[in-house]
C-alpha positions as CSV (number, residue, x, y, z in Angstrom):
1,X,-25.5,20.3,10.4
2,X,-27.2,22.0,13.8
3,X,-25.7,21.1,17.2
4,X,-27.8,19.4,19.9
5,X,-28.2,22.9,21.3
6,X,-29.0,24.7,18.4
7,X,-32.0,22.0,18.2
8,X,-32.9,22.2,21.6
9,X,-33.2,26.0,21.2
10,X,-36.0,25.4,18.8
11,X,-38.1,23.8,21.4
12,X,-40.0,25.4,24.6
13,X,-40.4,23.4,27.4
14,X,-43.8,22.9,29.0
15,X,-44.3,24.2,32.7
16,X,-43.1,21.0,34.7
17,X,-46.7,21.0,36.6
18,X,-48.3,20.3,33.3
19,X,-45.9,17.6,32.7
20,X,-46.6,16.1,36.2
21,X,-50.4,16.6,35.8
22,X,-50.0,14.5,32.6
23,X,-48.8,11.7,34.3
24,X,-51.0,12.0,37.1
25,X,-48.4,13.1,39.9
26,X,-50.1,15.0,42.6
27,X,-49.1,18.6,43.2
28,X,-48.8,17.2,46.8
29,X,-45.9,15.3,45.9
30,X,-44.2,17.5,43.2
31,X,-40.9,19.6,44.6
32,X,-40.2,22.2,41.9
33,X,-36.6,23.2,41.1
34,X,-37.6,26.0,38.9
35,X,-39.9,26.2,35.9
36,X,-38.8,23.1,34.0
37,X,-37.4,20.4,36.6
38,X,-39.0,19.1,39.6
39,X,-38.3,16.2,42.0
40,X,-41.2,14.0,43.0
41,X,-41.7,12.9,46.3
42,X,-40.3,9.2,46.9
43,X,-44.0,8.4,48.7
44,X,-45.9,8.8,45.2
45,X,-45.4,5.4,45.0
46,X,-47.6,4.9,48.2
47,X,-50.5,6.5,45.9
48,X,-53.2,4.2,44.5
49,X,-52.2,3.2,40.9
50,X,-54.7,3.9,38.2
51,X,-53.0,2.8,35.0
52,X,-54.5,-0.7,33.3
53,X,-50.8,-1.9,32.5
54,X,-47.3,-1.8,33.2
55,X,-45.0,-2.4,30.6
56,X,-41.2,-2.1,31.1
57,X,-39.0,-1.9,28.3
58,X,-35.1,-2.0,28.3
59,X,-33.1,-0.7,25.9
60,X,-29.4,-1.9,25.4
61,X,-27.2,-2.1,22.4
62,X,-24.6,-4.2,20.3
63,X,-20.9,-3.9,21.6
64,X,-20.4,0.3,21.8
65,X,-17.6,1.4,19.1
66,X,-16.0,5.0,18.9
67,X,-18.7,5.4,16.1
68,X,-21.2,5.3,18.8
69,X,-24.7,3.7,18.6
70,X,-26.9,6.4,20.3
71,X,-28.8,4.3,23.2
72,X,-30.0,7.1,25.4
73,X,-31.1,9.1,21.9
74,X,-33.2,5.7,20.9
75,X,-34.7,5.6,24.4
76,X,-36.2,9.2,24.0
77,X,-37.0,8.8,20.4
78,X,-39.0,5.2,21.5
79,X,-40.9,7.1,24.4
80,X,-41.6,10.2,22.1
81,X,-43.0,7.8,19.4
82,X,-45.3,5.8,21.8
83,X,-46.6,9.5,22.9
84,X,-47.1,10.1,19.2
85,X,-48.9,7.1,19.0
86,X,-51.2,8.0,21.8
87,X,-50.0,5.8,24.4
88,X,-49.0,6.7,28.2
89,X,-45.2,6.5,28.0
90,X,-42.4,7.8,30.4
91,X,-38.9,7.6,30.5
92,X,-36.5,6.2,33.7
93,X,-32.9,7.3,32.4
94,X,-29.7,7.9,34.3
95,X,-28.1,11.4,35.3
96,X,-24.9,12.5,33.5
97,X,-21.5,12.8,35.0
98,X,-19.6,16.0,35.2
99,X,-16.4,14.2,34.4
100,X,-17.3,12.6,31.1
101,X,-19.3,16.0,30.3
102,X,-16.2,18.2,30.8
103,X,-14.1,15.1,29.1
104,X,-14.4,13.4,25.9
105,X,-18.2,11.6,26.4
106,X,-20.0,14.6,26.5
107,X,-23.6,15.0,28.3
108,X,-26.2,12.5,28.2
109,X,-29.5,14.0,27.3
110,X,-29.7,12.5,23.9
111,X,-29.4,14.0,20.7
112,X,-30.7,15.5,17.3
113,X,-34.6,15.8,17.9
114,X,-34.8,13.1,20.5
115,X,-33.7,14.9,23.7
116,X,-34.6,15.5,27.3
117,X,-34.4,19.0,28.0
118,X,-33.0,21.5,29.8
119,X,-30.0,20.0,28.4
120,X,-27.5,22.4,30.0
121,X,-28.9,22.1,33.6
122,X,-29.4,18.4,33.4
123,X,-25.6,18.3,32.3
124,X,-24.3,20.7,34.6
125,X,-25.5,19.7,38.4
126,X,-28.8,19.4,37.9
127,X,-30.8,18.9,41.3
128,X,-27.3,18.4,43.2
129,X,-27.9,14.7,43.4
130,X,-23.9,13.5,42.6
131,X,-23.0,16.5,44.6
132,X,-25.2,15.2,48.1
133,X,-23.6,11.7,46.9
134,X,-20.2,13.1,47.0
135,X,-20.8,14.8,50.1
136,X,-22.5,11.5,51.6
137,X,-19.2,9.4,50.6
138,X,-16.8,11.8,51.5
139,X,-18.1,12.1,55.1
140,X,-17.3,8.7,55.7
141,X,-13.9,8.8,54.5
142,X,-13.4,11.8,56.9
143,X,-14.9,9.8,59.7
144,X,-12.8,6.7,59.3
145,X,-9.5,9.1,59.3
146,X,-10.9,10.9,62.2
147,X,-11.2,7.9,63.9
148,X,-7.6,7.0,63.3
149,X,-6.6,10.1,64.3
150,X,-8.3,9.9,68.0
151,X,-7.3,6.7,69.4
152,X,-8.7,4.2,66.8
153,X,-11.0,2.2,69.1
154,X,-12.2,-0.3,66.3
155,X,-8.4,-1.0,65.8
156,X,-8.9,-0.3,62.1
157,X,-5.7,-1.0,59.7
158,X,-4.7,1.9,58.0
159,X,-3.3,-0.5,55.4
160,X,-6.8,-2.6,54.6
161,X,-9.0,0.5,54.4
162,X,-11.3,0.0,51.3
163,X,-13.1,3.3,51.2
164,X,-11.5,5.8,48.8
165,X,-12.7,9.7,48.6
166,X,-14.9,10.4,45.4
167,X,-14.9,13.4,43.0
168,X,-17.5,14.3,40.0
169,X,-14.7,15.1,37.6
170,X,-12.0,13.2,35.5
171,X,-8.6,13.6,37.6
172,X,-6.1,11.1,37.0
173,X,-3.8,12.8,39.4
174,X,-6.1,12.0,42.3
175,X,-6.0,8.0,41.6
176,X,-3.4,7.0,44.1
177,X,-2.4,9.5,46.8
178,X,-0.7,9.9,50.4
179,X,-3.3,11.3,52.5
180,X,-2.7,12.7,56.3
181,X,1.4,14.2,56.0
182,X,2.3,17.2,57.7
183,X,3.0,15.5,61.4
184,X,0.9,14.1,64.1
185,X,-1.9,17.1,64.1
186,X,-2.7,16.4,60.5
187,X,-3.8,12.9,60.7
188,X,-2.4,9.2,60.1
189,X,-0.6,9.0,56.9
190,X,-2.0,6.3,54.7
191,X,-2.1,5.7,50.9
192,X,-5.9,6.1,49.7
193,X,-7.0,7.7,46.4
194,X,-10.1,8.8,44.6
195,X,-13.0,7.7,42.4
196,X,-15.3,9.4,40.4
197,X,-18.6,9.9,41.9
198,X,-20.5,7.7,39.4
199,X,-18.4,4.6,40.8
200,X,-19.1,5.5,44.5
201,X,-20.8,2.5,46.2
202,X,-23.2,5.2,47.7
203,X,-24.4,6.0,44.4
204,X,-24.8,2.2,43.7
205,X,-26.8,1.9,46.9
206,X,-29.1,5.0,46.2
207,X,-29.7,3.7,42.8
208,X,-30.8,0.3,44.2
209,X,-32.6,1.1,47.4
210,X,-36.5,0.7,47.1
211,X,-37.0,3.3,50.2
212,X,-35.6,5.5,52.9
213,X,-35.1,2.4,55.4
214,X,-33.6,0.3,52.7
215,X,-31.1,2.9,52.0
216,X,-30.4,3.3,55.7
217,X,-29.8,-0.4,56.2
218,X,-27.4,-0.6,53.1
219,X,-25.3,2.3,54.4
220,X,-25.1,0.6,58.0
221,X,-23.8,-2.6,56.5
222,X,-21.2,-1.0,54.0
223,X,-17.7,-2.6,54.3
224,X,-15.1,-0.1,54.8
225,X,-12.0,-2.1,55.6
226,X,-10.5,-4.3,58.0
227,X,-9.1,-4.1,61.6
228,X,-5.5,-5.3,62.4
229,X,-6.8,-8.9,63.3
230,X,-8.4,-8.7,60.0
231,X,-12.1,-8.2,61.2
232,X,-14.2,-6.6,58.9
233,X,-15.3,-3.0,59.8
234,X,-18.4,-1.4,58.6
235,X,-20.0,1.8,58.2
236,X,-22.6,1.3,61.0
237,X,-19.8,0.8,63.6
238,X,-18.4,4.6,63.0
239,X,-21.8,6.4,63.6
240,X,-22.3,8.5,60.9
241,X,-25.1,6.9,58.9
242,X,-27.7,9.5,60.1
243,X,-25.6,12.5,58.7
244,X,-25.0,10.4,55.5
245,X,-28.9,9.8,55.5
246,X,-29.7,13.6,56.2
247,X,-27.1,14.7,53.2
248,X,-29.0,11.9,50.7
249,X,-32.7,13.3,51.7
250,X,-33.4,15.1,48.8
251,X,-31.1,13.3,46.4
252,X,-33.9,10.0,47.2
253,X,-36.6,11.9,45.5
254,X,-36.4,11.2,41.6
255,X,-36.2,14.1,39.1
256,X,-38.9,14.6,36.7
257,X,-38.2,16.3,33.0
258,X,-39.5,16.3,29.8
259,X,-38.8,15.5,26.2
260,X,-39.2,17.8,23.3
261,X,-42.6,16.6,23.0
262,X,-43.6,16.6,26.6
263,X,-42.8,12.8,27.6
264,X,-42.2,12.8,30.8
265,X,-39.0,11.5,32.0
266,X,-37.5,10.3,35.3
267,X,-33.6,11.0,35.3
268,X,-32.3,9.7,38.5
269,X,-29.1,8.2,39.7
270,X,-25.7,7.5,37.2
271,X,-23.9,4.5,38.3
272,X,-20.8,3.7,35.7
273,X,-21.9,0.5,33.9
274,X,-18.3,-0.9,33.6
275,X,-17.8,-0.8,37.2
276,X,-21.0,-0.7,39.0
277,X,-24.7,-2.0,37.7
278,X,-25.4,0.7,35.2
279,X,-28.9,1.7,35.6
280,X,-30.8,4.5,36.8
281,X,-32.6,4.5,40.4
282,X,-35.2,1.6,41.4
283,X,-37.1,4.4,42.5
284,X,-37.4,6.2,39.2
285,X,-38.2,2.8,37.3
286,X,-40.8,2.1,39.7
287,X,-42.1,5.8,39.8
288,X,-42.3,5.5,35.8
289,X,-44.3,2.2,36.1
290,X,-46.5,3.5,38.6
291,X,-47.6,6.5,36.8
292,X,-47.3,5.3,32.8
293,X,-48.5,2.2,30.8
294,X,-45.2,2.0,29.0
295,X,-41.7,2.8,30.9
296,X,-38.8,3.2,28.6
297,X,-35.6,2.6,30.4
298,X,-31.8,1.9,29.5
299,X,-28.5,0.2,30.8
300,X,-25.2,1.3,30.1
301,X,-22.7,0.2,27.0
302,X,-23.6,-2.9,25.5
303,X,-26.0,-5.8,26.7
304,X,-23.1,-8.0,27.7
305,X,-22.7,-5.2,30.3
306,X,-25.5,-3.1,30.8
307,X,-28.3,-5.4,30.3
308,X,-26.6,-8.4,32.1
309,X,-26.4,-6.1,35.4
310,X,-30.2,-5.0,34.4
311,X,-31.3,-8.5,34.5
312,X,-28.9,-10.2,36.9
313,X,-28.5,-7.3,39.8
314,X,-31.2,-4.8,39.5
315,X,-34.5,-6.9,38.2
316,X,-33.7,-9.7,41.1
317,X,-33.1,-6.7,43.9
318,X,-36.2,-5.0,42.6
319,X,-38.3,-7.5,41.5
320,X,-38.5,-6.1,37.9
321,X,-39.5,-8.2,34.7
322,X,-38.9,-6.4,31.7
323,X,-41.5,-7.2,29.1
324,X,-39.1,-6.7,25.6
325,X,-35.6,-5.9,25.2
326,X,-34.5,-3.1,22.3
327,X,-30.9,-3.7,21.0
328,X,-29.5,-0.5,19.5
329,X,-27.5,-1.1,16.2
330,X,-26.1,1.4,13.6
331,X,-24.5,0.7,10.1
332,X,-21.4,2.3,11.0
333,X,-20.8,0.4,14.3
334,X,-21.6,-2.5,12.4
335,X,-19.0,-1.9,10.0
336,X,-16.4,-1.2,12.6
337,X,-17.2,-4.7,13.8
338,X,-16.9,-6.0,10.3
339,X,-13.3,-4.2,10.2
340,X,-13.9,-1.0,8.6
341,X,-11.5,1.9,10.2
342,X,-13.2,4.7,11.7
343,X,-12.4,7.5,9.0
344,X,-13.8,5.1,6.2
345,X,-17.3,4.6,7.8
346,X,-18.8,7.1,5.6
347,X,-18.3,4.7,2.4
348,X,-21.0,2.5,1.5
349,X,-20.1,-1.0,2.2
350,X,-22.7,-3.7,2.7
351,X,-20.1,-6.5,2.9
352,X,-18.7,-5.0,6.0
353,X,-22.2,-4.7,7.5
354,X,-22.6,-8.4,7.0
355,X,-18.8,-9.1,8.7
356,X,-20.0,-7.2,11.4
357,X,-23.3,-9.0,12.0
358,X,-22.0,-11.6,14.4
359,X,-21.6,-9.2,17.2
360,X,-25.4,-8.3,16.9
361,X,-26.0,-11.9,16.7
362,X,-24.3,-12.7,20.0
363,X,-26.4,-9.8,21.7
364,X,-29.8,-11.1,20.5
365,X,-28.7,-14.7,21.8
366,X,-28.0,-13.1,25.2
367,X,-31.6,-11.6,25.3
368,X,-33.0,-15.0,24.4
369,X,-30.9,-16.3,27.0
370,X,-33.1,-14.8,29.5
371,X,-36.0,-15.4,28.2
372,X,-37.2,-12.1,26.7
373,X,-38.2,-10.9,23.2
374,X,-35.6,-8.8,21.3
375,X,-36.3,-6.1,18.6
376,X,-33.4,-4.4,16.8
377,X,-33.7,-0.6,16.5
378,X,-31.2,0.4,13.7
379,X,-30.2,4.0,14.7
380,X,-30.4,5.2,11.2
381,X,-28.1,8.2,9.7
382,X,-28.1,9.9,6.4
383,X,-25.0,8.4,5.1
384,X,-26.9,4.9,5.3
385,X,-27.8,3.4,2.2
386,X,-30.8,1.1,1.3
387,X,-28.5,-1.7,0.5
388,X,-26.9,-1.7,4.1
389,X,-30.1,-1.7,6.0
390,X,-31.4,-4.3,4.1
391,X,-28.5,-6.4,5.6
392,X,-29.5,-5.8,8.9
393,X,-33.4,-6.2,8.2
394,X,-32.6,-9.7,6.6
395,X,-30.6,-10.8,9.6
396,X,-33.4,-9.9,11.8
397,X,-36.0,-11.7,9.8
398,X,-33.6,-14.6,9.9
399,X,-33.2,-14.7,13.5
400,X,-37.3,-14.3,13.9
401,X,-37.1,-11.1,15.9
402,X,-38.4,-7.7,15.5
403,X,-36.5,-4.8,13.4
404,X,-37.3,-0.9,12.6
405,X,-34.8,1.7,11.2
406,X,-35.2,4.4,13.0
407,X,-34.9,8.1,12.3
408,X,-35.5,9.7,15.6
409,X,-32.5,11.7,15.7
410,X,-33.7,13.6,12.6
411,X,-37.4,13.6,13.1
412,X,-38.0,12.9,16.7
413,X,-41.1,10.9,17.7
414,X,-42.7,10.8,14.5
415,X,-39.4,8.9,13.3
416,X,-39.4,6.2,15.8
417,X,-43.2,5.2,15.3
418,X,-42.3,2.1,13.3
419,X,-39.7,1.1,16.1
420,X,-42.3,2.0,18.2
421,X,-45.2,-0.3,16.8
422,X,-42.3,-3.1,16.6
423,X,-41.6,-2.8,20.4
424,X,-45.4,-2.9,21.0
425,X,-45.7,-6.2,19.3
426,X,-42.9,-7.6,20.7
427,X,-44.5,-6.7,24.3
428,X,-47.9,-8.0,23.5
429,X,-47.2,-11.4,24.8
430,X,-47.8,-12.1,28.4
431,X,-44.5,-11.1,30.2
432,X,-42.4,-14.7,30.7
433,X,-40.6,-15.1,33.9
434,X,-36.9,-13.7,34.0
435,X,-34.2,-16.4,33.4
436,X,-30.9,-15.1,35.2
437,X,-27.8,-16.8,33.9
438,X,-26.8,-17.6,37.3
439,X,-28.0,-19.2,40.9
440,X,-27.4,-16.9,43.4
441,X,-26.3,-19.7,45.8
442,X,-23.6,-21.0,43.0
443,X,-19.9,-20.7,43.8
444,X,-18.5,-17.1,43.2
445,X,-16.2,-18.9,40.9
446,X,-19.3,-20.7,39.0
447,X,-21.2,-17.3,38.7
448,X,-18.3,-15.7,37.0
449,X,-18.0,-18.4,34.6
450,X,-21.6,-18.6,33.8
451,X,-21.4,-14.6,32.7
452,X,-18.1,-15.0,31.0
453,X,-19.4,-18.4,29.1
454,X,-22.7,-17.7,28.2
455,X,-22.9,-13.9,27.8
456,X,-19.5,-13.0,26.7
457,X,-19.0,-16.1,24.8
458,X,-15.5,-16.9,26.7
459,X,-13.9,-20.6,26.7
460,X,-13.1,-20.4,30.4
461,X,-12.2,-17.9,32.9
462,X,-8.5,-18.0,34.7
463,X,-8.3,-16.5,38.0
464,X,-5.2,-15.2,39.5
465,X,-3.8,-16.0,43.4
466,X,-4.8,-12.8,44.5
467,X,-8.7,-13.2,43.1
468,X,-8.7,-16.7,44.7
469,X,-7.7,-15.3,48.1
470,X,-10.4,-12.4,47.7
471,X,-13.2,-15.1,46.9
472,X,-12.2,-17.1,49.7
473,X,-12.4,-14.4,51.9
474,X,-15.5,-13.0,50.5
475,X,-17.1,-16.4,51.3
476,X,-15.9,-16.5,55.0
477,X,-17.4,-13.2,55.8
478,X,-20.7,-14.4,54.3
479,X,-20.9,-12.3,51.0
480,X,-21.0,-15.8,48.8
481,X,-24.7,-15.4,48.1
482,X,-24.5,-12.2,46.5
483,X,-24.9,-11.3,42.6
484,X,-21.6,-10.4,40.6
485,X,-20.6,-7.3,38.8
486,X,-18.1,-7.7,36.4
487,X,-16.3,-4.6,35.6
488,X,-14.5,-5.3,32.2
489,X,-13.9,-3.2,28.9
490,X,-17.1,-2.1,27.2
491,X,-15.7,-2.1,23.7
492,X,-15.3,-5.8,23.3
493,X,-17.5,-9.0,24.3
494,X,-14.0,-10.2,25.9
495,X,-11.7,-8.3,28.4
496,X,-9.6,-7.3,25.5
497,X,-10.4,-4.0,24.2
498,X,-8.8,-5.0,20.7
499,X,-11.1,-8.1,20.2
500,X,-14.1,-6.3,18.2
501,X,-16.9,-8.4,16.4
502,X,-17.5,-11.8,18.0
503,X,-14.3,-13.0,19.3
504,X,-13.8,-16.5,19.9
505,X,-11.6,-18.8,21.9
506,X,-10.5,-16.4,24.6
507,X,-10.5,-16.5,28.4
508,X,-11.6,-14.0,31.0
509,X,-8.8,-13.1,33.2
510,X,-10.1,-12.1,36.9
511,X,-7.5,-10.2,39.0
512,X,-9.4,-9.3,41.9
513,X,-12.5,-9.0,43.8
514,X,-14.4,-6.3,45.8
515,X,-17.2,-6.6,48.2
516,X,-19.8,-4.0,47.8
517,X,-22.3,-5.2,50.8
518,X,-24.2,-2.1,50.9
519,X,-24.9,-2.3,47.3
520,X,-25.1,-6.0,47.6
521,X,-23.1,-7.1,44.9
522,X,-19.6,-8.3,44.4
523,X,-17.4,-6.4,42.0
524,X,-15.4,-8.5,39.8
525,X,-12.3,-6.8,38.5
526,X,-11.1,-8.0,34.8
527,X,-8.3,-6.2,32.7
528,X,-7.4,-2.7,33.0
529,X,-10.2,-0.6,34.6
530,X,-9.9,2.7,36.0
531,X,-12.2,3.9,38.7
532,X,-11.1,7.3,38.1
533,X,-11.0,8.5,34.5
534,X,-8.6,11.2,33.0
535,X,-9.4,14.1,30.8
536,X,-8.4,13.7,27.1
537,X,-5.8,16.0,25.4
538,X,-8.5,18.5,24.3
539,X,-11.2,18.1,27.0
540,X,-14.8,19.2,26.1
541,X,-14.5,21.8,28.8
542,X,-12.4,24.0,26.6
543,X,-15.4,24.8,24.6
544,X,-17.7,25.3,27.6
545,X,-18.7,28.8,28.1
546,X,-21.1,31.0,30.0
547,X,-22.5,34.2,27.6
548,X,-23.3,37.6,28.8
549,X,-26.8,37.2,28.4
550,X,-26.3,34.0,31.0
551,X,-26.6,31.3,27.9
552,X,-24.3,28.3,28.5
553,X,-22.9,27.3,25.6
554,X,-20.6,24.2,24.7
555,X,-22.5,21.8,26.7
556,X,-23.9,18.5,24.3
């Protein structure tokens, strides 16, 4: 079976100017990064829109398993299929992080015959957005320590600094550390650590900002710590926001690339979905909607994490309202939710597929909870049997939702035409108002309970002592009306990764709360979540190499 790189080598990218022209982007707004990549000036959003309609399709998934669901691949295949049907379509996707690419998860350009290209450049550095975010974030960290070193006029308490440093690489050794060692000339010793860049609040701010002025305001109000009298310290008080904006100037412009069949794709921003809100930038989504009739976007992990945050955070912040939501499922993932071990997934087992369907049922319920039509995309693999596929099709008929078995991985756009038609039927009705699962004015505890009970299916929420204190402090500081962003394990509807399928009779345990004032949400901590991942025993980096002819191999 050919690798994704081998398949990608079968296709020749069109000049990016041609893709921009097809989309309707003026050459005056195009900022080329070589032959196949360009940034589009954010001010292109101020140009008159000439397209007749704006349909926004969100692609989410069932609870992820080690077998993989192929959400990005399905998003790309759907957009390719819309193009095959003669529709004006554009993708809005997240950028890959170097950490997972060099670690276990790999890149994020799709797979098979549904990929965005150039695969190697997108996965490795791309246009430098992650580096700009890393630099801007770490500049603020350096300014904090420099302020401590030169007199500390703001009376910052070194024990209460909440702003870490970041690095776009998996490195568990940097999670907890002491900085400033070496004597008076080397700074003020204090505990600190590193997060991965995808978990940076600067990343979340850039992805939720609507324009440069909005981003500047978010940076100004970012909470970085507290004084010795427990007063909040904001980034704007340290005086470096202008320099941060300068570092982020080019990163604010979304990146334009293409799929194998020339469907335009904006790939911009990459916040993690189990820590941040897990969506590409608002600017990229709006740019796609501005220039195309159909925008296909995705949200990270399963619908309980990515879709919930897309709908309760991103849509509210940006005034977006999706017309339909696609839930990606695979036969092998449903088997795992039905209790089958990973090494037995190739064996035909329609009964196990049936046993795993309650997980799909719950995600369908959640889509309807928000008042949106659902379509199930069965990402089809060669080992899937007609009997197994029929089990899923029948359940979707019983639920009264759209269904399509899609072969985009093997066939590209033509293999996803049935899916595209199902999505078009679901989105044909006038868009219903979005129905968030909680009101922003509700108490923080009630917002958490609403997501836990309505979306996860929990019986209730348990708050430990520190969580209660942190929630009270957030309310005291005026952050009580912010939306919540729950950080939990992605592999279960609960906060326990061993509870697969559709668990019942469980409580969610909240162990802490972090105020992301710049991003504009409160991070609710559950379970054991690492903001800096580690590399596996055999990281993917061991297989990556640069050949003498300049070709990069091993990036998938």
